[in-house]
N, CA, C and O atoms as CSV, one atom per row, in Angstrom:
chain,resi,resn,atom,element,x,y,z
A,1,MET,N,N,110.558,-69.326,-26.643
A,1,MET,CA,C,111.741,-68.531,-26.834
A,1,MET,C,C,111.821,-68.062,-28.281
A,1,MET,O,O,112.121,-66.900,-28.558
A,2,ARG,N,N,111.551,-68.968,-29.178
A,2,ARG,CA,C,111.589,-68.632,-30.580
A,2,ARG,C,C,110.579,-67.526,-30.884
A,2,ARG,O,O,110.865,-66.643,-31.692
A,3,THR,N,N,109.427,-67.557,-30.264
A,3,THR,CA,C,108.405,-66.547,-30.470
A,3,THR,C,C,108.903,-65.182,-30.008
A,3,THR,O,O,108.667,-64.164,-30.658
A,4,ARG,N,N,109.612,-65.183,-28.847
A,4,ARG,CA,C,110.153,-63.907,-28.351
A,4,ARG,C,C,111.208,-63.362,-29.288
A,4,ARG,O,O,111.221,-62.159,-29.550
A,5,LEU,N,N,112.093,-64.196,-29.802
A,5,LEU,CA,C,113.121,-63.726,-30.727
A,5,LEU,C,C,112.494,-63.215,-32.013
A,5,LEU,O,O,112.925,-62.188,-32.538
A,6,THR,N,N,111.499,-63.897,-32.527
A,6,THR,CA,C,110.828,-63.466,-33.753
A,6,THR,C,C,110.125,-62.143,-33.508
A,6,THR,O,O,110.202,-61.236,-34.336
A,7,ALA,N,N,109.436,-62.024,-32.372
A,7,ALA,CA,C,108.746,-60.772,-32.045
A,7,ALA,C,C,109.748,-59.641,-31.870
A,7,ALA,O,O,109.498,-58.519,-32.309
A,8,ALA,N,N,110.869,-59.921,-31.238
A,8,ALA,CA,C,111.900,-58.907,-31.039
A,8,ALA,C,C,112.492,-58.487,-32.377
A,8,ALA,O,O,112.748,-57.304,-32.603
A,9,ALA,N,N,112.712,-59.457,-33.267
A,9,ALA,CA,C,113.261,-59.151,-34.587
A,9,ALA,C,C,112.284,-58.294,-35.392
A,9,ALA,O,O,112.695,-57.348,-36.065
A,10,ILE,N,N,110.995,-58.622,-35.324
A,10,ILE,CA,C,109.975,-57.859,-36.058
A,10,ILE,C,C,109.890,-56.438,-35.492
A,10,ILE,O,O,109.807,-55.472,-36.251
A,11,THR,N,N,109.911,-56.311,-34.166
A,11,THR,CA,C,109.841,-55.002,-33.529
A,11,THR,C,C,111.055,-54.153,-33.902
A,11,THR,O,O,110.921,-52.968,-34.208
A,12,THR,N,N,112.237,-54.764,-33.874
A,12,THR,CA,C,113.454,-54.049,-34.234
A,12,THR,C,C,113.402,-53.604,-35.690
A,12,THR,O,O,113.758,-52.470,-36.009
A,13,ALA,N,N,112.963,-54.488,-36.569
A,13,ALA,CA,C,112.865,-54.147,-37.994
A,13,ALA,C,C,111.862,-53.011,-38.205
A,13,ALA,O,O,112.098,-52.114,-39.015
A,14,ALA,N,N,110.745,-53.049,-37.478
A,14,ALA,CA,C,109.738,-51.999,-37.604
A,14,ALA,C,C,110.284,-50.660,-37.125
A,14,ALA,O,O,110.044,-49.632,-37.757
A,15,LEU,N,N,111.008,-50.663,-36.027
A,15,LEU,CA,C,111.596,-49.427,-35.513
A,15,LEU,C,C,112.626,-48.852,-36.478
A,15,LEU,O,O,112.679,-47.638,-36.677
A,16,LEU,N,N,113.431,-49.703,-37.068
A,16,LEU,CA,C,114.412,-49.240,-38.052
A,16,LEU,C,C,113.720,-48.629,-39.266
A,16,LEU,O,O,114.164,-47.612,-39.797
A,17,THR,N,N,112.642,-49.250,-39.695
A,17,THR,CA,C,111.895,-48.743,-40.841
A,17,THR,C,C,111.293,-47.377,-40.513
A,17,THR,O,O,111.381,-46.443,-41.311
A,18,LEU,N,N,110.682,-47.271,-39.337
A,18,LEU,CA,C,110.097,-45.990,-38.929
A,18,LEU,C,C,111.151,-44.909,-38.798
A,18,LEU,O,O,110.915,-43.766,-39.191
A,19,THR,N,N,112.299,-45.245,-38.259
A,19,THR,CA,C,113.385,-44.279,-38.111
A,19,THR,C,C,113.863,-43.811,-39.470
A,19,THR,O,O,114.119,-42.622,-39.656
A,20,ALA,N,N,113.989,-44.712,-40.416
A,20,ALA,CA,C,114.445,-44.355,-41.759
A,20,ALA,C,C,113.433,-43.459,-42.445
A,20,ALA,O,O,113.815,-42.529,-43.156
A,21,CYS,N,N,112.131,-43.724,-42.244
A,21,CYS,CA,C,111.090,-42.909,-42.872
A,21,CYS,C,C,111.008,-41.520,-42.256
A,21,CYS,O,O,110.647,-40.556,-42.931
A,22,GLY,N,N,111.340,-41.419,-40.990
A,22,GLY,CA,C,111.216,-40.139,-40.301
A,22,GLY,C,C,112.414,-39.242,-40.443
A,22,GLY,O,O,112.386,-38.103,-39.976
A,23,SER,N,N,113.473,-39.720,-41.078
A,23,SER,CA,C,114.657,-38.875,-41.200
A,23,SER,C,C,114.431,-37.791,-42.239
A,23,SER,O,O,113.623,-37.942,-43.156
A,24,GLU,N,N,115.146,-36.717,-42.079
A,24,GLU,CA,C,115.032,-35.577,-42.982
A,24,GLU,C,C,115.614,-35.922,-44.345
A,24,GLU,O,O,116.710,-36.477,-44.420
A,25,PRO,N,N,114.913,-35.608,-45.413
A,25,PRO,CA,C,115.483,-35.837,-46.738
A,25,PRO,C,C,116.610,-34.835,-46.988
A,25,PRO,O,O,116.618,-33.735,-46.436
A,26,GLU,N,N,117.529,-35.227,-47.805
A,26,GLU,CA,C,118.622,-34.341,-48.175
A,26,GLU,C,C,118.063,-33.195,-49.012
A,26,GLU,O,O,117.313,-33.431,-49.959
A,27,PRO,N,N,118.414,-31.977,-48.679
A,27,PRO,CA,C,117.924,-30.871,-49.502
A,27,PRO,C,C,118.543,-30.946,-50.890
A,27,PRO,O,O,119.759,-31.073,-51.039
A,28,SER,N,N,117.681,-30.864,-51.905
A,28,SER,CA,C,118.173,-30.960,-53.272
A,28,SER,C,C,118.658,-29.614,-53.792
A,28,SER,O,O,119.515,-29.545,-54.673
A,29,ALA,N,N,118.099,-28.551,-53.235
A,29,ALA,CA,C,118.528,-27.216,-53.658
A,29,ALA,C,C,118.232,-26.238,-52.535
A,29,ALA,O,O,117.310,-26.445,-51.746
A,30,LYS,N,N,118.998,-25.197,-52.468
A,30,LYS,CA,C,118.752,-24.172,-51.462
A,30,LYS,C,C,117.440,-23.469,-51.796
A,30,LYS,O,O,117.095,-23.292,-52.964
A,31,ALA,N,N,116.723,-23.075,-50.760
A,31,ALA,CA,C,115.479,-22.348,-50.972
A,31,ALA,C,C,115.805,-21.015,-51.640
A,31,ALA,O,O,116.719,-20.298,-51.234
A,32,ALA,N,N,115.044,-20.714,-52.656
A,32,ALA,CA,C,115.265,-19.469,-53.381
A,32,ALA,C,C,114.822,-18.298,-52.510
A,32,ALA,O,O,113.758,-18.342,-51.892
A,33,ALA,N,N,115.628,-17.272,-52.464
A,33,ALA,CA,C,115.292,-16.077,-51.694
A,33,ALA,C,C,114.174,-15.329,-52.405
A,33,ALA,O,O,114.153,-15.241,-53.633
A,34,ALA,N,N,113.253,-14.796,-51.627
A,34,ALA,CA,C,112.157,-14.025,-52.204
A,34,ALA,C,C,112.729,-12.755,-52.824
A,34,ALA,O,O,113.570,-12.090,-52.218
A,35,PRO,N,N,112.277,-12.418,-54.026
A,35,PRO,CA,C,112.792,-11.208,-54.659
A,35,PRO,C,C,112.351,-9.976,-53.867
A,35,PRO,O,O,111.239,-9.931,-53.341
A,36,THR,N,N,113.218,-8.998,-53.792
A,36,THR,CA,C,112.896,-7.773,-53.070
A,36,THR,C,C,112.279,-6.782,-54.045
A,36,THR,O,O,112.742,-6.624,-55.174
A,37,VAL,N,N,111.240,-6.128,-53.591
A,37,VAL,CA,C,110.567,-5.130,-54.411
A,37,VAL,C,C,110.855,-3.773,-53.787
A,37,VAL,O,O,110.637,-3.572,-52.592
A,38,SER,N,N,111.338,-2.857,-54.588
A,38,SER,CA,C,111.650,-1.523,-54.083
A,38,SER,C,C,110.357,-0.755,-53.809
A,38,SER,O,O,109.285,-1.123,-54.289
A,39,LYS,N,N,110.479,0.306,-53.038
A,39,LYS,CA,C,109.324,1.166,-52.768
A,39,LYS,C,C,108.777,1.727,-54.070
A,39,LYS,O,O,107.563,1.799,-54.265
A,40,ASP,N,N,109.684,2.126,-54.965
A,40,ASP,CA,C,109.252,2.679,-56.247
A,40,ASP,C,C,108.429,1.665,-57.036
A,40,ASP,O,O,107.369,1.995,-57.567
A,41,GLU,N,N,108.922,0.435,-57.110
A,41,GLU,CA,C,108.197,-0.618,-57.842
A,41,GLU,C,C,106.845,-0.906,-57.194
A,41,GLU,O,O,105.843,-1.075,-57.888
A,42,ALA,N,N,106.820,-0.961,-55.870
A,42,ALA,CA,C,105.570,-1.238,-55.153
A,42,ALA,C,C,104.554,-0.117,-55.388
A,42,ALA,O,O,103.372,-0.380,-55.612
A,43,PHE,N,N,105.023,1.132,-55.335
A,43,PHE,CA,C,104.127,2.271,-55.555
A,43,PHE,C,C,103.582,2.265,-56.979
A,43,PHE,O,O,102.379,2.431,-57.182
A,44,LEU,N,N,104.446,2.076,-57.957
A,44,LEU,CA,C,103.992,2.067,-59.349
A,44,LEU,C,C,102.997,0.930,-59.605
A,44,LEU,O,O,102.033,1.102,-60.350
A,45,ALA,N,N,103.231,-0.213,-58.997
A,45,ALA,CA,C,102.299,-1.339,-59.147
A,45,ALA,C,C,100.942,-0.994,-58.530
A,45,ALA,O,O,99.900,-1.307,-59.106
A,46,ALA,N,N,100.953,-0.353,-57.364
A,46,ALA,CA,C,99.700,0.044,-56.710
A,46,ALA,C,C,98.957,1.082,-57.545
A,46,ALA,O,O,97.732,1.035,-57.650
A,47,VAL,N,N,99.692,2.017,-58.136
A,47,VAL,CA,C,99.078,3.037,-58.987
A,47,VAL,C,C,98.483,2.386,-60.235
A,47,VAL,O,O,97.377,2.738,-60.644
A,48,ASP,N,N,99.196,1.452,-60.839
A,48,ASP,CA,C,98.663,0.749,-62.014
A,48,ASP,C,C,97.368,0.025,-61.666
A,48,ASP,O,O,96.415,0.021,-62.446
A,49,GLU,N,N,97.348,-0.581,-60.497
A,49,GLU,CA,C,96.157,-1.306,-60.056
A,49,GLU,C,C,94.998,-0.349,-59.786
A,49,GLU,O,O,93.838,-0.719,-59.967
A,50,ALA,N,N,95.299,0.871,-59.356
A,50,ALA,CA,C,94.265,1.857,-59.042
A,50,ALA,C,C,93.569,2.384,-60.292
A,50,ALA,O,O,92.457,2.903,-60.192
A,51,SER,N,N,94.175,2.270,-61.443
A,51,SER,CA,C,93.587,2.734,-62.706
A,51,SER,C,C,93.075,4.168,-62.610
A,51,SER,O,O,91.869,4.410,-62.584
A,52,ILE,N,N,93.989,5.088,-62.558
A,52,ILE,CA,C,93.662,6.514,-62.451
A,52,ILE,C,C,93.039,6.979,-63.771
A,52,ILE,O,O,93.712,7.020,-64.800
A,53,THR,N,N,91.754,7.327,-63.733
A,53,THR,CA,C,91.048,7.697,-64.972
A,53,THR,C,C,91.477,9.048,-65.515
A,53,THR,O,O,91.307,9.317,-66.704
A,54,SER,N,N,92.029,9.900,-64.665
A,54,SER,CA,C,92.506,11.206,-65.134
A,54,SER,C,C,93.585,11.046,-66.198
A,54,SER,O,O,93.812,11.947,-67.006
A,55,TRP,N,N,94.236,9.911,-66.190
A,55,TRP,CA,C,95.360,9.707,-67.091
A,55,TRP,C,C,95.005,8.800,-68.269
A,55,TRP,O,O,95.888,8.195,-68.876
A,56,THR,N,N,93.731,8.708,-68.589
A,56,THR,CA,C,93.307,7.835,-69.686
A,56,THR,C,C,93.962,8.249,-70.996
A,56,THR,O,O,94.425,7.403,-71.760
A,57,THR,N,N,93.998,9.544,-71.252
A,57,THR,CA,C,94.588,10.039,-72.493
A,57,THR,C,C,96.080,10.270,-72.340
A,57,THR,O,O,96.884,9.731,-73.100
A,58,THR,N,N,96.442,11.075,-71.354
A,58,THR,CA,C,97.844,11.397,-71.107
A,58,THR,C,C,98.088,11.423,-69.610
A,58,THR,O,O,97.279,11.953,-68.849
A,59,GLY,N,N,99.200,10.853,-69.196
A,59,GLY,CA,C,99.533,10.837,-67.778
A,59,GLY,C,C,101.011,11.053,-67.573
A,59,GLY,O,O,101.758,11.276,-68.525
A,60,PRO,N,N,101.425,10.987,-66.330
A,60,PRO,CA,C,102.839,11.217,-66.019
A,60,PRO,C,C,103.702,10.019,-66.407
A,60,PRO,O,O,103.227,8.887,-66.496
A,61,THR,N,N,104.954,10.298,-66.628
A,61,THR,CA,C,105.906,9.194,-66.784
A,61,THR,C,C,106.147,8.618,-65.392
A,61,THR,O,O,105.800,9.242,-64.390
A,62,ASP,N,N,106.732,7.449,-65.333
A,62,ASP,CA,C,107.065,6.869,-64.026
A,62,ASP,C,C,107.972,7.807,-63.233
A,62,ASP,O,O,107.790,7.982,-62.029
A,63,ALA,N,N,108.946,8.406,-63.910
A,63,ALA,CA,C,109.881,9.310,-63.232
A,63,ALA,C,C,109.148,10.521,-62.662
A,63,ALA,O,O,109.427,10.938,-61.538
A,64,GLU,N,N,108.216,11.089,-63.425
A,64,GLU,CA,C,107.449,12.236,-62.930
A,64,GLU,C,C,106.615,11.834,-61.716
A,64,GLU,O,O,106.558,12.567,-60.728
A,65,LEU,N,N,105.976,10.685,-61.791
A,65,LEU,CA,C,105.125,10.225,-60.701
A,65,LEU,C,C,105.934,9.899,-59.448
A,65,LEU,O,O,105.499,10.181,-58.331
A,66,LEU,N,N,107.097,9.311,-59.635
A,66,LEU,CA,C,107.931,8.933,-58.488
A,66,LEU,C,C,108.540,10.133,-57.773
A,66,LEU,O,O,109.117,9.996,-56.695
A,67,ASP,N,N,108.408,11.299,-58.375
A,67,ASP,CA,C,108.921,12.518,-57.746
A,67,ASP,C,C,108.072,12.937,-56.540
A,67,ASP,O,O,108.542,13.702,-55.698
A,68,TYR,N,N,106.835,12.450,-56.444
A,68,TYR,CA,C,105.912,12.915,-55.414
A,68,TYR,C,C,105.951,12.201,-54.068
A,68,TYR,O,O,106.031,12.886,-53.049
A,69,PRO,N,N,105.901,10.875,-53.994
A,69,PRO,CA,C,105.663,10.221,-52.691
A,69,PRO,C,C,106.621,10.603,-51.559
A,69,PRO,O,O,106.166,10.863,-50.445
A,70,GLN,N,N,107.898,10.644,-51.807
A,70,GLN,CA,C,108.813,10.978,-50.720
A,70,GLN,C,C,108.645,12.425,-50.291
A,70,GLN,O,O,108.766,12.741,-49.107
A,71,ARG,N,N,108.371,13.294,-51.230
A,71,ARG,CA,C,108.135,14.710,-50.887
A,71,ARG,C,C,106.852,14.854,-50.070
A,71,ARG,O,O,106.789,15.675,-49.155
A,72,TRP,N,N,105.818,14.051,-50.402
A,72,TRP,CA,C,104.597,14.052,-49.593
A,72,TRP,C,C,104.939,13.629,-48.165
A,72,TRP,O,O,104.539,14.275,-47.197
A,73,CYS,N,N,105.679,12.542,-48.057
A,73,CYS,CA,C,106.046,12.028,-46.733
A,73,CYS,C,C,106.837,13.054,-45.933
A,73,CYS,O,O,106.600,13.238,-44.740
A,74,ASP,N,N,107.769,13.715,-46.588
A,74,ASP,CA,C,108.581,14.723,-45.900
A,74,ASP,C,C,107.702,15.852,-45.362
A,74,ASP,O,O,107.871,16.286,-44.222
A,75,SER,N,N,106.770,16.323,-46.177
A,75,SER,CA,C,105.887,17.410,-45.759
A,75,SER,C,C,104.946,16.949,-44.647
A,75,SER,O,O,104.701,17.689,-43.694
A,76,LEU,N,N,104.421,15.738,-44.766
A,76,LEU,CA,C,103.543,15.195,-43.722
A,76,LEU,C,C,104.301,15.006,-42.413
A,76,LEU,O,O,103.759,15.254,-41.336
A,77,ALA,N,N,105.549,14.570,-42.505
A,77,ALA,CA,C,106.373,14.359,-41.315
A,77,ALA,C,C,106.653,15.676,-40.596
A,77,ALA,O,O,106.881,15.692,-39.387
A,78,GLU,N,N,106.636,16.777,-41.340
A,78,GLU,CA,C,106.810,18.100,-40.733
A,78,GLU,C,C,105.548,18.547,-40.009
A,78,GLU,O,O,105.539,19.600,-39.372
A,79,GLY,N,N,104.476,17.749,-40.102
A,79,GLY,CA,C,103.237,18.060,-39.401
A,79,GLY,C,C,102.147,18.657,-40.258
A,79,GLY,O,O,101.085,19.016,-39.747
A,80,HIS,N,N,102.389,18.771,-41.558
A,80,HIS,CA,C,101.367,19.335,-42.442
A,80,HIS,C,C,100.257,18.324,-42.682
A,80,HIS,O,O,100.489,17.115,-42.668
A,81,SER,N,N,99.052,18.831,-42.902
A,81,SER,CA,C,97.904,17.976,-43.185
A,81,SER,C,C,97.938,17.531,-44.647
A,81,SER,O,O,98.668,18.087,-45.468
A,82,ALA,N,N,97.135,16.521,-44.947
A,82,ALA,CA,C,97.027,16.054,-46.330
A,82,ALA,C,C,96.521,17.177,-47.219
A,82,ALA,O,O,97.023,17.374,-48.326
A,83,ASP,N,N,95.529,17.913,-46.737
A,83,ASP,CA,C,94.984,19.018,-47.519
A,83,ASP,C,C,96.047,20.075,-47.787
A,83,ASP,O,O,96.148,20.593,-48.899
A,84,HIS,N,N,96.834,20.392,-46.774
A,84,HIS,CA,C,97.890,21.395,-46.927
A,84,HIS,C,C,98.925,20.948,-47.968
A,84,HIS,O,O,99.395,21.746,-48.778
A,85,VAL,N,N,99.260,19.676,-47.928
A,85,VAL,CA,C,100.262,19.149,-48.862
A,85,VAL,C,C,99.814,19.342,-50.313
A,85,VAL,O,O,100.639,19.562,-51.200
A,86,LEU,N,N,98.512,19.257,-50.543
A,86,LEU,CA,C,98.008,19.279,-51.917
A,86,LEU,C,C,97.414,20.611,-52.356
A,86,LEU,O,O,96.946,20.727,-53.489
A,87,THR,N,N,97.420,21.616,-51.489
A,87,THR,CA,C,96.831,22.907,-51.864
A,87,THR,C,C,97.902,23.918,-52.242
A,87,THR,O,O,99.080,23.586,-52.372
A,88,ALA,N,N,97.471,25.132,-52.410
A,88,ALA,CA,C,98.334,26.194,-52.935
A,88,ALA,C,C,99.644,26.368,-52.169
A,88,ALA,O,O,100.680,26.651,-52.770
A,89,ASP,N,N,99.605,26.201,-50.844
A,89,ASP,CA,C,100.831,26.396,-50.065
A,89,ASP,C,C,101.933,25.426,-50.478
A,89,ASP,O,O,103.116,25.767,-50.473
A,90,GLU,N,N,101.533,24.245,-50.827
A,90,GLU,CA,C,102.499,23.221,-51.225
A,90,GLU,C,C,102.206,22.771,-52.659
A,90,GLU,O,O,102.467,21.622,-53.014
A,91,GLY,N,N,101.672,23.662,-53.470
A,91,GLY,CA,C,101.183,23.338,-54.803
A,91,GLY,C,C,102.098,22.494,-55.667
A,91,GLY,O,O,101.628,21.786,-56.557
A,92,LEU,N,N,103.381,22.556,-55.421
A,92,LEU,CA,C,104.299,21.748,-56.215
A,92,LEU,C,C,104.160,20.260,-55.921
A,92,LEU,O,O,104.741,19.428,-56.617
A,93,LEU,N,N,103.389,19.928,-54.890
A,93,LEU,CA,C,103.213,18.528,-54.532
A,93,LEU,C,C,101.908,17.950,-55.083
A,93,LEU,O,O,101.588,16.793,-54.813
A,94,TYR,N,N,101.158,18.732,-55.843
A,94,TYR,CA,C,99.937,18.253,-56.490
A,94,TYR,C,C,100.339,17.668,-57.839
A,94,TYR,O,O,100.916,18.369,-58.671
A,95,PRO,N,N,100.040,16.387,-58.063
A,95,PRO,CA,C,100.519,15.754,-59.300
A,95,PRO,C,C,99.821,16.256,-60.568
A,95,PRO,O,O,98.691,15.879,-60.880
A,96,LEU,N,N,100.528,17.101,-61.265
A,96,LEU,CA,C,100.102,17.563,-62.578
A,96,LEU,C,C,101.335,17.972,-63.351
A,96,LEU,O,O,102.366,18.328,-62.779
A,97,GLY,N,N,101.210,17.913,-64.617
A,97,GLY,CA,C,102.363,18.235,-65.447
A,97,GLY,C,C,101.915,18.864,-66.752
A,97,GLY,O,O,100.738,19.162,-66.952
A,98,GLU,N,N,102.848,19.050,-67.602
A,98,GLU,CA,C,102.534,19.636,-68.893
A,98,GLU,C,C,101.734,18.620,-69.715
A,98,GLU,O,O,102.245,17.567,-70.096
A,99,GLY,N,N,100.488,18.957,-69.975
A,99,GLY,CA,C,99.645,18.078,-70.783
A,99,GLY,C,C,98.902,17.003,-69.992
A,99,GLY,O,O,98.187,16.196,-70.586
A,100,TRP,N,N,99.053,16.973,-68.680
A,100,TRP,CA,C,98.303,15.992,-67.878
A,100,TRP,C,C,97.984,16.573,-66.505
A,100,TRP,O,O,98.694,17.441,-65.996
A,101,GLY,N,N,96.922,16.085,-65.932
A,101,GLY,CA,C,96.509,16.502,-64.594
A,101,GLY,C,C,95.841,15.330,-63.893
A,101,GLY,O,O,95.681,14.254,-64.470
A,102,THR,N,N,95.459,15.548,-62.659
A,102,THR,CA,C,94.860,14.485,-61.862
A,102,THR,C,C,93.694,15.069,-61.077
A,102,THR,O,O,93.835,16.109,-60.435
A,103,LYS,N,N,92.530,14.395,-61.126
A,103,LYS,CA,C,91.379,14.835,-60.344
A,103,LYS,C,C,91.697,14.723,-58.864
A,103,LYS,O,O,92.459,13.852,-58.444
A,104,ARG,N,N,91.104,15.615,-58.077
A,104,ARG,CA,C,91.422,15.678,-56.647
A,104,ARG,C,C,91.136,14.349,-55.929
A,104,ARG,O,O,91.940,13.919,-55.101
A,105,ASP,N,N,90.014,13.696,-56.231
A,105,ASP,CA,C,89.727,12.441,-55.531
A,105,ASP,C,C,90.773,11.379,-55.857
A,105,ASP,O,O,91.089,10.537,-55.015
A,106,GLU,N,N,91.302,11.416,-57.062
A,106,GLU,CA,C,92.355,10.470,-57.435
A,106,GLU,C,C,93.701,10.873,-56.820
A,106,GLU,O,O,94.533,10.016,-56.521
A,107,VAL,N,N,93.904,12.156,-56.639
A,107,VAL,CA,C,95.120,12.623,-55.956
A,107,VAL,C,C,95.097,12.132,-54.512
A,107,VAL,O,O,96.123,11.708,-53.981
A,108,ASN,N,N,93.941,12.189,-53.885
A,108,ASN,CA,C,93.815,11.683,-52.513
A,108,ASN,C,C,94.181,10.200,-52.462
A,108,ASN,O,O,94.879,9.754,-51.552
A,109,GLU,N,N,93.708,9.453,-53.438
A,109,GLU,CA,C,94.040,8.025,-53.505
A,109,GLU,C,C,95.546,7.832,-53.700
A,109,GLU,O,O,96.151,6.967,-53.066
A,110,LEU,N,N,96.141,8.629,-54.566
A,110,LEU,CA,C,97.591,8.558,-54.777
A,110,LEU,C,C,98.356,8.881,-53.500
A,110,LEU,O,O,99.349,8.229,-53.175
A,111,LEU,N,N,97.886,9.890,-52.784
A,111,LEU,CA,C,98.541,10.276,-51.538
A,111,LEU,C,C,98.500,9.128,-50.532
A,111,LEU,O,O,99.495,8.855,-49.861
A,112,VAL,N,N,97.366,8.462,-50.424
A,112,VAL,CA,C,97.256,7.315,-49.514
A,112,VAL,C,C,98.172,6.184,-49.973
A,112,VAL,O,O,98.864,5.578,-49.155
A,113,LEU,N,N,98.181,5.896,-51.273
A,113,LEU,CA,C,99.068,4.843,-51.799
A,113,LEU,C,C,100.529,5.188,-51.536
A,113,LEU,O,O,101.327,4.324,-51.170
A,114,GLY,N,N,100.867,6.449,-51.723
A,114,GLY,CA,C,102.247,6.883,-51.495
A,114,GLY,C,C,102.660,6.752,-50.049
A,114,GLY,O,O,103.766,6.297,-49.758
A,115,THR,N,N,101.776,7.148,-49.126
A,115,THR,CA,C,102.141,7.049,-47.717
A,115,THR,C,C,102.192,5.594,-47.262
A,115,THR,O,O,103.039,5.226,-46.449
A,116,LYS,N,N,101.287,4.767,-47.784
A,116,LYS,CA,C,101.330,3.339,-47.422
A,116,LYS,C,C,102.661,2.719,-47.827
A,116,LYS,O,O,103.180,1.839,-47.140
A,117,THR,N,N,103.203,3.179,-48.937
A,117,THR,CA,C,104.431,2.603,-49.463
A,117,THR,C,C,105.690,3.238,-48.885
A,117,THR,O,O,106.618,2.526,-48.503
A,118,TYR,N,N,105.734,4.556,-48.818
A,118,TYR,CA,C,106.959,5.263,-48.444
A,118,TYR,C,C,107.043,5.649,-46.967
A,118,TYR,O,O,108.139,5.724,-46.413
A,119,CYS,N,N,105.919,5.890,-46.334
A,119,CYS,CA,C,105.917,6.285,-44.918
A,119,CYS,C,C,104.666,5.741,-44.240
A,119,CYS,O,O,103.785,6.504,-43.847
A,120,PRO,N,N,104.592,4.423,-44.106
A,120,PRO,CA,C,103.374,3.785,-43.587
A,120,PRO,C,C,102.963,4.281,-42.198
A,120,PRO,O,O,101.788,4.214,-41.839
A,121,ASP,N,N,103.911,4.770,-41.430
A,121,ASP,CA,C,103.581,5.289,-40.102
A,121,ASP,C,C,102.736,6.564,-40.177
A,121,ASP,O,O,102.156,6.971,-39.171
A,122,LEU,N,N,102.657,7.194,-41.338
A,122,LEU,CA,C,101.859,8.413,-41.510
A,122,LEU,C,C,100.522,8.159,-42.200
A,122,LEU,O,O,99.734,9.088,-42.376
A,123,THR,N,N,100.256,6.918,-42.592
A,123,THR,CA,C,99.032,6.596,-43.329
A,123,THR,C,C,97.785,6.917,-42.521
A,123,THR,O,O,96.838,7.483,-43.067
A,124,ASP,N,N,97.755,6.578,-41.253
A,124,ASP,CA,C,96.581,6.871,-40.421
A,124,ASP,C,C,96.336,8.376,-40.332
A,124,ASP,O,O,95.191,8.826,-40.365
A,125,GLN,N,N,97.405,9.143,-40.221
A,125,GLN,CA,C,97.285,10.606,-40.172
A,125,GLN,C,C,96.647,11.121,-41.459
A,125,GLN,O,O,95.770,11.985,-41.422
A,126,VAL,N,N,97.087,10.593,-42.588
A,126,VAL,CA,C,96.586,11.038,-43.886
A,126,VAL,C,C,95.114,10.659,-44.057
A,126,VAL,O,O,94.291,11.500,-44.418
A,127,THR,N,N,94.788,9.405,-43.798
A,127,THR,CA,C,93.402,8.967,-43.991
A,127,THR,C,C,92.454,9.690,-43.024
A,127,THR,O,O,91.338,10.041,-43.408
A,128,ALA,N,N,92.880,9.914,-41.786
A,128,ALA,CA,C,92.059,10.645,-40.827
A,128,ALA,C,C,91.843,12.078,-41.296
A,128,ALA,O,O,90.734,12.605,-41.202
A,129,GLY,N,N,92.892,12.705,-41.798
A,129,GLY,CA,C,92.768,14.071,-42.303
A,129,GLY,C,C,91.849,14.172,-43.504
A,129,GLY,O,O,91.045,15.098,-43.607
A,130,LEU,N,N,91.971,13.215,-44.411
A,130,LEU,CA,C,91.098,13.217,-45.594
A,130,LEU,C,C,89.647,12.929,-45.212
A,130,LEU,O,O,88.723,13.508,-45.783
A,131,ARG,N,N,89.458,12.040,-44.254
A,131,ARG,CA,C,88.079,11.753,-43.794
A,131,ARG,C,C,87.463,12.978,-43.115
A,131,ARG,O,O,86.278,13.262,-43.287
A,132,ALA,N,N,88.268,13.689,-42.354
A,132,ALA,CA,C,87.775,14.871,-41.633
A,132,ALA,C,C,87.273,15.944,-42.593
A,132,ALA,O,O,86.346,16.689,-42.275
A,133,THR,N,N,87.892,16.016,-43.771
A,133,THR,CA,C,87.467,17.011,-44.761
A,133,THR,C,C,86.433,16.432,-45.726
A,133,THR,O,O,85.947,17.132,-46.614
A,134,GLY,N,N,86.100,15.154,-45.552
A,134,GLY,CA,C,85.113,14.514,-46.435
A,134,GLY,C,C,85.686,14.067,-47.761
A,134,GLY,O,O,84.940,13.731,-48.682
A,135,ASP,N,N,86.993,14.059,-47.867
A,135,ASP,CA,C,87.632,13.721,-49.127
A,135,ASP,C,C,88.023,12.257,-49.264
A,135,ASP,O,O,88.622,11.872,-50.268
A,136,TYR,N,N,87.696,11.433,-48.272
A,136,TYR,CA,C,88.137,10.034,-48.351
A,136,TYR,C,C,87.074,9.132,-47.777
A,136,TYR,O,O,87.247,7.913,-47.749
């Protein structure tokens, strides 16, 4: 009988210990919310990472550069091709300014970065169009 009581006491103590170890610890602090990155910040970061060589000496300001992506998306959403967006018909959408310009292959890269960030649903259309013309 004594053996059964001792075994029961040991089993009960072990179960209590396991239960205490398995309980959830008290949260010491609320989980920090992930910072939100705006489309503008994401696009500028992608452009910085791309290292556009056309702008080694002089390039656009962030404000000048940010003027393009949404306008590209709007024109693409109207059904225009990537080539059309960047040629004479839509010439105001080709990134160049007073004292700076951008090589066409780098403009194509910018256009893809812009669509990935601002209108990702149009990215496949843009890349397919650029590939069809041999520009991507």
